[in-house]
N, CA, C, O and the ligand as a Tripos MOL2 file, in Angstrom:
@<TRIPOS>MOLECULE
protein
  245   243    62     0     0
PROTEIN
NO_CHARGES

@<TRIPOS>ATOM
      1 N           4.1620   15.3740  -34.2570 N.3       1 MET1
      2 CA          4.4610   14.7950  -32.9520 C.3       1 MET1
      3 C           5.9370   14.4800  -32.8700 C.2       1 MET1
      4 O           6.5260   13.9460  -33.8100 O.2       1 MET1
      5 N           6.5190   14.8110  -31.7590 N.am      2 ALA2
      6 CA          7.9460   14.5440  -31.5680 C.3       2 ALA2
      7 C           8.1840   13.0530  -31.3900 C.2       2 ALA2
      8 O           7.4130   12.3480  -30.7390 O.2       2 ALA2
      9 N           9.2450   12.6130  -31.9740 N.am      3 VAL3
     10 CA          9.6100   11.1940  -31.9030 C.3       3 VAL3
     11 C          10.9850   11.1080  -31.2580 C.2       3 VAL3
     12 O          11.8630   11.8990  -31.6010 O.2       3 VAL3
     13 N          11.2020   10.1780  -30.3420 N.am      4 PRO4
     14 CA         12.5170   10.0710  -29.7040 C.3       4 PRO4
     15 C          13.6140    9.8490  -30.7380 C.2       4 PRO4
     16 O          13.4720    9.0360  -31.6510 O.2       4 PRO4
     17 N          14.7020   10.5800  -30.5780 N.am      5 TYR5
     18 CA         15.8020   10.5200  -31.5280 C.3       5 TYR5
     19 C          16.4440    9.1440  -31.5060 C.2       5 TYR5
     20 O          16.7910    8.5890  -32.5490 O.2       5 TYR5
     21 N          16.5950    8.6100  -30.3240 N.am      6 ARG6
     22 CA         17.2480    7.3060  -30.2010 C.3       6 ARG6
     23 C          16.5480    6.5130  -29.1050 C.2       6 ARG6
     24 O          16.1090    7.0610  -28.0930 O.2       6 ARG6
     25 N          16.4590    5.2410  -29.3320 N.am      7 ARG7
     26 CA         15.8410    4.3920  -28.3320 C.3       7 ARG7
     27 C          16.7200    4.3470  -27.0860 C.2       7 ARG7
     28 O          17.9390    4.1990  -27.1690 O.2       7 ARG7
     29 N          16.0730    4.4770  -25.9320 N.am      8 LYS8
     30 CA         16.8180    4.3800  -24.6730 C.3       8 LYS8
     31 C          17.2000    2.9330  -24.4310 C.2       8 LYS8
     32 O          16.4300    2.0160  -24.7160 O.2       8 LYS8
     33 N          18.3870    2.7420  -23.9080 N.am      9 SER9
     34 CA         18.8170    1.3800  -23.6120 C.3       9 SER9
     35 C          17.9990    0.8110  -22.4580 C.2       9 SER9
     36 O          17.3860    1.5480  -21.6870 O.2       9 SER9
     37 N          18.0030   -0.4840  -22.3600 N.am     10 ARG10
     38 CA         17.2630   -1.1330  -21.2850 C.3      10 ARG10
     39 C          17.7790   -0.6560  -19.9220 C.2      10 ARG10
     40 O          17.0030   -0.4300  -18.9940 O.2      10 ARG10
     41 N          19.1010   -0.5090  -19.8250 N.am     11 ALA11
     42 CA         19.6790   -0.0740  -18.5560 C.3      11 ALA11
     43 C          19.2180    1.3350  -18.2120 C.2      11 ALA11
     44 O          18.9260    1.6380  -17.0550 O.2      11 ALA11
     45 N          19.1540    2.1940  -19.2290 N.am     12 GLN12
     46 CA         18.7150    3.5720  -18.9850 C.3      12 GLN12
     47 C          17.2690    3.6220  -18.5080 C.2      12 GLN12
     48 O          16.9390    4.3060  -17.5390 O.2      12 GLN12
     49 N          16.4110    2.8800  -19.2140 N.am     13 SER13
     50 CA         15.0090    2.9570  -18.8120 C.3      13 SER13
     51 C          14.7930    2.3040  -17.4520 C.2      13 SER13
     52 O          13.9520    2.7450  -16.6690 O.2      13 SER13
     53 N          15.5480    1.2660  -17.1830 N.am     14 ARG14
     54 CA         15.4000    0.6240  -15.8670 C.3      14 ARG14
     55 C          15.9120    1.5260  -14.7570 C.2      14 ARG14
     56 O          15.3170    1.6000  -13.6820 O.2      14 ARG14
     57 N          17.0240    2.2150  -15.0210 N.am     15 ALA15
     58 CA         17.5680    3.1280  -14.0180 C.3      15 ALA15
     59 C          16.5910    4.2610  -13.7570 C.2      15 ALA15
     60 O          16.3740    4.6520  -12.6100 O.2      15 ALA15
     61 N          15.9990    4.7900  -14.8290 N.am     16 HIS16
     62 CA         15.0260    5.8610  -14.6820 C.3      16 HIS16
     63 C          13.8190    5.3820  -13.8740 C.2      16 HIS16
     64 O          13.3310    6.0720  -12.9790 O.2      16 HIS16
     65 N          13.3580    4.1900  -14.2140 N.am     17 ARG17
     66 CA         12.1970    3.6450  -13.5170 C.3      17 ARG17
     67 C          12.5140    3.4400  -12.0310 C.2      17 ARG17
     68 O          11.6970    3.7460  -11.1630 O.2      17 ARG17
     69 N          13.6940    2.9270  -11.7620 N.am     18 ALA18
     70 CA         14.0710    2.6650  -10.3740 C.3      18 ALA18
     71 C          14.1660    3.9600   -9.5890 C.2      18 ALA18
     72 O          13.8330    4.0050   -8.4050 O.2      18 ALA18
     73 N          14.6290    5.0330  -10.2660 N.am     19 ALA19
     74 CA         14.7940    6.3030   -9.5700 C.3      19 ALA19
     75 C          13.4550    6.9750   -9.3200 C.2      19 ALA19
     76 O          13.3040    7.7030   -8.3390 O.2      19 ALA19
     77 N          12.4740    6.7390  -10.1990 N.am     20 ASN20
     78 CA         11.2200    7.4760  -10.1070 C.3      20 ASN20
     79 C          10.0750    6.6880   -9.5190 C.2      20 ASN20
     80 O           9.1020    7.2650   -9.0340 O.2      20 ASN20
     81 N          10.1830    5.3840   -9.5590 N.am     21 LEU21
     82 CA          9.0870    4.5850   -9.0570 C.3      21 LEU21
     83 C           9.3890    4.1820   -7.6210 C.2      21 LEU21
     84 O           9.8550    3.0760   -7.3460 O.2      21 LEU21
     85 N           9.1140    5.0940   -6.7350 N.am     22 LYS22
     86 CA          9.3180    4.7780   -5.3290 C.3      22 LYS22
     87 C           8.0410    4.1290   -4.8310 C.2      22 LYS22
     88 O           6.9660    4.7220   -4.9220 O.2      22 LYS22
     89 N           8.1450    2.9400   -4.3140 N.am     23 TYR23
     90 CA          6.9400    2.3320   -3.7820 C.3      23 TYR23
     91 C           6.7510    2.8280   -2.3650 C.2      23 TYR23
     92 O           7.7090    2.9660   -1.6050 O.2      23 TYR23
     93 N           5.5140    3.0900   -2.0250 N.am     24 SER24
     94 CA          5.2490    3.6280   -0.7050 C.3      24 SER24
     95 C           5.1090    2.4860    0.2870 C.2      24 SER24
     96 O           4.5110    1.4600   -0.0400 O.2      24 SER24
     97 N           5.6380    2.6380    1.4710 N.am     25 PRO25
     98 CA          5.5010    1.5790    2.4650 C.3      25 PRO25
     99 C           4.0410    1.4450    2.8870 C.2      25 PRO25
    100 O           3.2620    2.3930    2.7830 O.2      25 PRO25
    101 N           3.6920    0.2800    3.3550 N.am     26 THR26
    102 CA          2.3260    0.0340    3.7860 C.3      26 THR26
    103 C           1.9900    0.9610    4.9430 C.2      26 THR26
    104 O           2.6390    0.9250    5.9890 O.2      26 THR26
    105 N           1.0040    1.7640    4.7530 N.am     27 ARG27
    106 CA          0.5990    2.6960    5.7960 C.3      27 ARG27
    107 C          -0.3760    2.0230    6.7440 C.2      27 ARG27
    108 O          -1.0810    1.0810    6.3830 O.2      27 ARG27
    109 N          -0.3960    2.5180    7.9280 N.am     28 PHE28
    110 CA         -1.3030    1.9940    8.9210 C.3      28 PHE28
    111 C          -2.1760    3.1110    9.4540 C.2      28 PHE28
    112 O          -1.7280    4.2460    9.6170 O.2      28 PHE28
    113 N          -3.3940    2.7860    9.7170 N.am     29 THR29
    114 CA         -4.2570    3.6980   10.4500 C.3      29 THR29
    115 C          -4.6130    2.9990   11.7450 C.2      29 THR29
    116 O          -4.3910    1.7990   11.9020 O.2      29 THR29
    117 N          -5.1620    3.7590   12.6610 N.am     30 SER30
    118 CA         -5.5110    3.1210   13.9210 C.3      30 SER30
    119 C          -6.9820    2.7310   13.8940 C.2      30 SER30
    120 O          -7.8280    3.4250   13.3310 O.2      30 SER30
    121 N          -7.2500    1.6070   14.5180 N.am     31 CYS31
    122 CA         -8.6140    1.0920   14.5760 C.3      31 CYS31
    123 C          -9.4660    2.0070   15.4440 C.2      31 CYS31
    124 O          -9.0540    2.4060   16.5340 O.2      31 CYS31
    125 N         -10.6500    2.3330   14.9550 N.am     32 LYS32
    126 CA        -11.5410    3.1960   15.7450 C.3      32 LYS32
    127 C         -12.0980    2.4500   16.9510 C.2      32 LYS32
    128 O         -12.4900    3.0450   17.9560 O.2      32 LYS32
    129 N         -12.1190    1.1520   16.8170 N.am     33 HIS33
    130 CA        -12.7370    0.3330   17.8600 C.3      33 HIS33
    131 C         -11.7880    0.0890   19.0130 C.2      33 HIS33
    132 O         -12.1450    0.3000   20.1720 O.2      33 HIS33
    133 N         -10.5700   -0.3580   18.7000 N.am     34 CYS34
    134 CA         -9.6490   -0.7130   19.7770 C.3      34 CYS34
    135 C          -8.3720    0.1160   19.7580 C.2      34 CYS34
    136 O          -7.5760    0.0310   20.6930 O.2      34 CYS34
    137 N          -8.1600    0.9090   18.7240 N.am     35 GLY35
    138 CA         -6.9820    1.7750   18.7000 C.3      35 GLY35
    139 C          -5.7200    1.1240   18.2020 C.2      35 GLY35
    140 O          -4.6750    1.7690   18.1150 O.2      35 GLY35
    141 N          -5.8050   -0.1470   17.8750 N.am     36 GLU36
    142 CA         -4.6240   -0.8420   17.3710 C.3      36 GLU36
    143 C          -4.3210   -0.3710   15.9430 C.2      36 GLU36
    144 O          -5.2360    0.0120   15.2140 O.2      36 GLU36
    145 N          -3.0600   -0.3970   15.5420 N.am     37 PRO37
    146 CA         -2.7730   -0.0600   14.1540 C.3      37 PRO37
    147 C          -3.3320   -1.1160   13.2050 C.2      37 PRO37
    148 O          -3.1680   -2.3170   13.4190 O.2      37 PRO37
    149 N          -3.9800   -0.6520   12.1780 N.am     38 LYS38
    150 CA         -4.5620   -1.5810   11.2090 C.3      38 LYS38
    151 C          -4.3080   -1.0670    9.8080 C.2      38 LYS38
    152 O          -4.0380    0.1170    9.6110 O.2      38 LYS38
    153 N          -4.3930   -1.9580    8.8380 N.am     39 ARG39
    154 CA         -4.2420   -1.5420    7.4510 C.3      39 ARG39
    155 C          -5.5510   -0.9230    6.9760 C.2      39 ARG39
    156 O          -6.6280   -1.4420    7.2680 O.2      39 ARG39
    157 N          -5.4610    0.1820    6.2460 N.am     40 PRO40
    158 CA         -6.6940    0.7750    5.7460 C.3      40 PRO40
    159 C          -7.4070   -0.1590    4.7660 C.2      40 PRO40
    160 O          -6.7630   -0.8990    4.0230 O.2      40 PRO40
    161 N          -8.7120   -0.1190    4.7720 N.am     41 HIS41
    162 CA         -9.6020   -0.9250    3.9360 C.3      41 HIS41
    163 C          -9.5790   -2.4020    4.3160 C.2      41 HIS41
    164 O         -10.0520   -3.2580    3.5680 O.2      41 HIS41
    165 N          -9.0170   -2.6840    5.4990 N.am     42 TYR42
    166 CA         -9.0110   -4.0570    5.9900 C.3      42 TYR42
    167 C          -9.6850   -4.0620    7.3480 C.2      42 TYR42
    168 O          -9.6370   -3.0750    8.0820 O.2      42 TYR42
    169 N         -10.3010   -5.1610    7.6700 N.am     43 ALA43
    170 CA        -10.8420   -5.2900    9.0090 C.3      43 ALA43
    171 C          -9.6820   -5.3320    9.9970 C.2      43 ALA43
    172 O          -8.5940   -5.8110    9.6800 O.2      43 ALA43
    173 N          -9.9340   -4.8260   11.1930 N.am     44 CYS44
    174 CA         -8.8780   -4.7480   12.1960 C.3      44 CYS44
    175 C          -8.3680   -6.1470   12.5330 C.2      44 CYS44
    176 O          -9.1470   -7.0860   12.6950 O.2      44 CYS44
    177 N          -7.0520   -6.2670   12.6340 N.am     45 GLY45
    178 CA         -6.4670   -7.5670   12.9030 C.3      45 GLY45
    179 C          -6.6570   -8.0330   14.3230 C.2      45 GLY45
    180 O          -6.6340   -9.2350   14.5880 O.2      45 GLY45
    181 N          -6.8460   -7.0900   15.2580 N.am     46 SER46
    182 CA         -6.9110   -7.5170   16.6470 C.3      46 SER46
    183 C          -8.3460   -7.6520   17.1520 C.2      46 SER46
    184 O          -8.6150   -8.5030   18.0000 O.2      46 SER46
    185 N          -9.2770   -6.8310   16.6500 N.am     47 CYS47
    186 CA        -10.6510   -6.9640   17.1370 C.3      47 CYS47
    187 C         -11.6320   -7.3250   16.0300 C.2      47 CYS47
    188 O         -12.7820   -7.6550   16.3210 O.2      47 CYS47
    189 N         -11.2120   -7.2730   14.7740 N.am     48 GLY48
    190 CA        -12.0930   -7.6840   13.6760 C.3      48 GLY48
    191 C         -13.1580   -6.6760   13.3290 C.2      48 GLY48
    192 O         -14.1290   -7.0230   12.6580 O.2      48 GLY48
    193 N         -13.0120   -5.4330   13.7640 N.am     49 ALA49
    194 CA        -14.0260   -4.4230   13.4660 C.3      49 ALA49
    195 C         -13.7100   -3.7500   12.1440 C.2      49 ALA49
    196 O         -12.5490   -3.5350   11.7950 O.2      49 ALA49
    197 N         -14.7530   -3.4270   11.4280 N.am     50 TYR50
    198 CA        -14.5850   -2.6360   10.2200 C.3      50 TYR50
    199 C         -15.7610   -1.6920   10.1070 C.2      50 TYR50
    200 O         -16.9150   -2.1130   10.1750 O.2      50 TYR50
    201 N         -15.4690   -0.4160    9.9340 N.am     51 ASN51
    202 CA        -16.4910    0.6160    9.7720 C.3      51 ASN51
    203 C         -17.4650    0.6230   10.9540 C.2      51 ASN51
    204 O         -18.6730    0.7920   10.7900 O.2      51 ASN51
    205 N         -16.9030    0.4350   12.1360 N.am     52 GLY52
    206 CA        -17.7110    0.5780   13.3370 C.3      52 GLY52
    207 C         -18.5160   -0.6320   13.7360 C.2      52 GLY52
    208 O         -19.3020   -0.5720   14.6810 O.2      52 GLY52
    209 N         -18.3320   -1.7410   13.0240 N.am     53 ARG53
    210 CA        -19.0600   -2.9310   13.4470 C.3      53 ARG53
    211 C         -18.1590   -4.1530   13.3260 C.2      53 ARG53
    212 O         -17.1270   -4.1380   12.6550 O.2      53 ARG53
    213 N         -18.5920   -5.2040   14.0010 N.am     54 GLN54
    214 CA        -17.8150   -6.4310   14.0260 C.3      54 GLN54
    215 C         -18.0650   -7.1950   12.7260 C.2      54 GLN54
    216 O         -19.1980   -7.5860   12.4450 O.2      54 GLN54
    217 N         -17.0340   -7.4040   11.9480 N.am     55 VAL55
    218 CA        -17.2400   -8.1180   10.6980 C.3      55 VAL55
    219 C         -16.5220   -9.4450   10.6850 C.2      55 VAL55
    220 O         -16.7100  -10.2480    9.7710 O.2      55 VAL55
    221 N         -15.7010   -9.6850   11.6910 N.am     56 ARG56
    222 CA        -14.8920  -10.9040   11.6580 C.3      56 ARG56
    223 C         -14.5900  -11.3170   13.0880 C.2      56 ARG56
    224 O         -14.5790  -10.4970   14.0050 O.2      56 ARG56
    225 N         -14.3490  -12.5970   13.2500 N.am     57 GLU57
    226 CA        -13.9390  -13.0920   14.5630 C.3      57 GLU57
    227 C         -12.5340  -12.6000   14.8550 C.2      57 GLU57
    228 O         -11.7910  -12.2090   13.9550 O.2      57 GLU57
    229 N         -12.1910  -12.6290   16.1190 N.am     58 ARG58
    230 CA        -10.8270  -12.2610   16.4890 C.3      58 ARG58
    231 C          -9.8610  -13.2850   15.9240 C.2      58 ARG58
    232 O          -9.9070  -14.4590   16.2900 O.2      58 ARG58
    233 N          -8.9980  -12.8480   15.0450 N.am     59 VAL59
    234 CA         -8.0130  -13.7550   14.4570 C.3      59 VAL59
    235 C          -6.6390  -13.1270   14.6500 C.2      59 VAL59
    236 O          -6.4340  -11.9530   14.3420 O.2      59 VAL59
    237 N          -5.7280  -13.8950   15.1460 N.am     60 GLU60
    238 CA         -4.3570  -13.4110   15.2850 C.3      60 GLU60
    239 C          -3.6130  -13.7240   14.0040 C.2      60 GLU60
    240 O          -3.6130  -14.8640   13.5390 O.2      60 GLU60
    241 N          -2.9820  -12.7210   13.4360 N.am     61 TYR61
    242 CA         -2.1260  -12.9620   12.2810 C.3      61 TYR61
    243 C          -0.9750  -11.9990   12.2130 C.2      61 TYR61
    244 O          -0.1610  -12.0730   11.2930 O.2      61 TYR61
    245 ZN         -9.6050   -3.0230   16.4420 Zn       62 ZN62
@<TRIPOS>BOND
     1     1     2 1
     2     2     3 1
     3     3     4 2
     4     3     5 am
     5     5     6 1
     6     6     7 1
     7     7     8 2
     8     7     9 am
     9     9    10 1
    10    10    11 1
    11    11    12 2
    12    11    13 am
    13    13    14 1
    14    14    15 1
    15    15    16 2
    16    15    17 am
    17    17    18 1
    18    18    19 1
    19    19    20 2
    20    19    21 am
    21    21    22 1
    22    22    23 1
    23    23    24 2
    24    23    25 am
    25    25    26 1
    26    26    27 1
    27    27    28 2
    28    27    29 am
    29    29    30 1
    30    30    31 1
    31    31    32 2
    32    31    33 am
    33    33    34 1
    34    34    35 1
    35    35    36 2
    36    35    37 am
    37    37    38 1
    38    38    39 1
    39    39    40 2
    40    39    41 am
    41    41    42 1
    42    42    43 1
    43    43    44 2
    44    43    45 am
    45    45    46 1
    46    46    47 1
    47    47    48 2
    48    47    49 am
    49    49    50 1
    50    50    51 1
    51    51    52 2
    52    51    53 am
    53    53    54 1
    54    54    55 1
    55    55    56 2
    56    55    57 am
    57    57    58 1
    58    58    59 1
    59    59    60 2
    60    59    61 am
    61    61    62 1
    62    62    63 1
    63    63    64 2
    64    63    65 am
    65    65    66 1
    66    66    67 1
    67    67    68 2
    68    67    69 am
    69    69    70 1
    70    70    71 1
    71    71    72 2
    72    71    73 am
    73    73    74 1
    74    74    75 1
    75    75    76 2
    76    75    77 am
    77    77    78 1
    78    78    79 1
    79    79    80 2
    80    79    81 am
    81    81    82 1
    82    82    83 1
    83    83    84 2
    84    83    85 am
    85    85    86 1
    86    86    87 1
    87    87    88 2
    88    87    89 am
    89    89    90 1
    90    90    91 1
    91    91    92 2
    92    91    93 am
    93    93    94 1
    94    94    95 1
    95    95    96 2
    96    95    97 am
    97    97    98 1
    98    98    99 1
    99    99   100 2
   100    99   101 am
   101   101   102 1
   102   102   103 1
   103   103   104 2
   104   103   105 am
   105   105   106 1
   106   106   107 1
   107   107   108 2
   108   107   109 am
   109   109   110 1
   110   110   111 1
   111   111   112 2
   112   111   113 am
   113   113   114 1
   114   114   115 1
   115   115   116 2
   116   115   117 am
   117   117   118 1
   118   118   119 1
   119   119   120 2
   120   119   121 am
   121   121   122 1
   122   122   123 1
   123   123   124 2
   124   123   125 am
   125   125   126 1
   126   126   127 1
   127   127   128 2
   128   127   129 am
   129   129   130 1
   130   130   131 1
   131   131   132 2
   132   131   133 am
   133   133   134 1
   134   134   135 1
   135   135   136 2
   136   135   137 am
   137   137   138 1
   138   138   139 1
   139   139   140 2
   140   139   141 am
   141   141   142 1
   142   142   143 1
   143   143   144 2
   144   143   145 am
   145   145   146 1
   146   146   147 1
   147   147   148 2
   148   147   149 am
   149   149   150 1
   150   150   151 1
   151   151   152 2
   152   151   153 am
   153   153   154 1
   154   154   155 1
   155   155   156 2
   156   155   157 am
   157   157   158 1
   158   158   159 1
   159   159   160 2
   160   159   161 am
   161   161   162 1
   162   162   163 1
   163   163   164 2
   164   163   165 am
   165   165   166 1
   166   166   167 1
   167   167   168 2
   168   167   169 am
   169   169   170 1
   170   170   171 1
   171   171   172 2
   172   171   173 am
   173   173   174 1
   174   174   175 1
   175   175   176 2
   176   175   177 am
   177   177   178 1
   178   178   179 1
   179   179   180 2
   180   179   181 am
   181   181   182 1
   182   182   183 1
   183   183   184 2
   184   183   185 am
   185   185   186 1
   186   186   187 1
   187   187   188 2
   188   187   189 am
   189   189   190 1
   190   190   191 1
   191   191   192 2
   192   191   193 am
   193   193   194 1
   194   194   195 1
   195   195   196 2
   196   195   197 am
   197   197   198 1
   198   198   199 1
   199   199   200 2
   200   199   201 am
   201   201   202 1
   202   202   203 1
   203   203   204 2
   204   203   205 am
   205   205   206 1
   206   206   207 1
   207   207   208 2
   208   207   209 am
   209   209   210 1
   210   210   211 1
   211   211   212 2
   212   211   213 am
   213   213   214 1
   214   214   215 1
   215   215   216 2
   216   215   217 am
   217   217   218 1
   218   218   219 1
   219   219   220 2
   220   219   221 am
   221   221   222 1
   222   222   223 1
   223   223   224 2
   224   223   225 am
   225   225   226 1
   226   226   227 1
   227   227   228 2
   228   227   229 am
   229   229   230 1
   230   230   231 1
   231   231   232 2
   232   231   233 am
   233   233   234 1
   234   234   235 1
   235   235   236 2
   236   235   237 am
   237   237   238 1
   238   238   239 1
   239   239   240 2
   240   239   241 am
   241   241   242 1
   242   242   243 1
   243   243   244 2
@<TRIPOS>SUBSTRUCTURE
     1 MET1         2 RESIDUE 1 A MET
     2 ALA2         6 RESIDUE 1 A ALA
     3 VAL3        10 RESIDUE 1 A VAL
     4 PRO4        14 RESIDUE 1 A PRO
     5 TYR5        18 RESIDUE 1 A TYR
     6 ARG6        22 RESIDUE 1 A ARG
     7 ARG7        26 RESIDUE 1 A ARG
     8 LYS8        30 RESIDUE 1 A LYS
     9 SER9        34 RESIDUE 1 A SER
    10 ARG10       38 RESIDUE 1 A ARG
    11 ALA11       42 RESIDUE 1 A ALA
    12 GLN12       46 RESIDUE 1 A GLN
    13 SER13       50 RESIDUE 1 A SER
    14 ARG14       54 RESIDUE 1 A ARG
    15 ALA15       58 RESIDUE 1 A ALA
    16 HIS16       62 RESIDUE 1 A HIS
    17 ARG17       66 RESIDUE 1 A ARG
    18 ALA18       70 RESIDUE 1 A ALA
    19 ALA19       74 RESIDUE 1 A ALA
    20 ASN20       78 RESIDUE 1 A ASN
    21 LEU21       82 RESIDUE 1 A LEU
    22 LYS22       86 RESIDUE 1 A LYS
    23 TYR23       90 RESIDUE 1 A TYR
    24 SER24       94 RESIDUE 1 A SER
    25 PRO25       98 RESIDUE 1 A PRO
    26 THR26      102 RESIDUE 1 A THR
    27 ARG27      106 RESIDUE 1 A ARG
    28 PHE28      110 RESIDUE 1 A PHE
    29 THR29      114 RESIDUE 1 A THR
    30 SER30      118 RESIDUE 1 A SER
    31 CYS31      122 RESIDUE 1 A CYS
    32 LYS32      126 RESIDUE 1 A LYS
    33 HIS33      130 RESIDUE 1 A HIS
    34 CYS34      134 RESIDUE 1 A CYS
    35 GLY35      138 RESIDUE 1 A GLY
    36 GLU36      142 RESIDUE 1 A GLU
    37 PRO37      146 RESIDUE 1 A PRO
    38 LYS38      150 RESIDUE 1 A LYS
    39 ARG39      154 RESIDUE 1 A ARG
    40 PRO40      158 RESIDUE 1 A PRO
    41 HIS41      162 RESIDUE 1 A HIS
    42 TYR42      166 RESIDUE 1 A TYR
    43 ALA43      170 RESIDUE 1 A ALA
    44 CYS44      174 RESIDUE 1 A CYS
    45 GLY45      178 RESIDUE 1 A GLY
    46 SER46      182 RESIDUE 1 A SER
    47 CYS47      186 RESIDUE 1 A CYS
    48 GLY48      190 RESIDUE 1 A GLY
    49 ALA49      194 RESIDUE 1 A ALA
    50 TYR50      198 RESIDUE 1 A TYR
    51 ASN51      202 RESIDUE 1 A ASN
    52 GLY52      206 RESIDUE 1 A GLY
    53 ARG53      210 RESIDUE 1 A ARG
    54 GLN54      214 RESIDUE 1 A GLN
    55 VAL55      218 RESIDUE 1 A VAL
    56 ARG56      222 RESIDUE 1 A ARG
    57 GLU57      226 RESIDUE 1 A GLU
    58 ARG58      230 RESIDUE 1 A ARG
    59 VAL59      234 RESIDUE 1 A VAL
    60 GLU60      238 RESIDUE 1 A GLU
    61 TYR61      242 RESIDUE 1 A TYR
    62 ZN62       245 GROUP 0 **** ****
């Protein structure tokens, strides 16, 4: 098994990580119930629907 010739410096590994670890922005999907943008896997923020049914009261946040 190949072994690294020299340990990478902390700055090197951090720079590499920063260059390669792009975090993805929070994506939004539209609510099937009211069409408002909502976060996936979350109940809709404006109508409280999830998977075609009402799961929560209308809460503004
Ligand atoms: Zn909705």
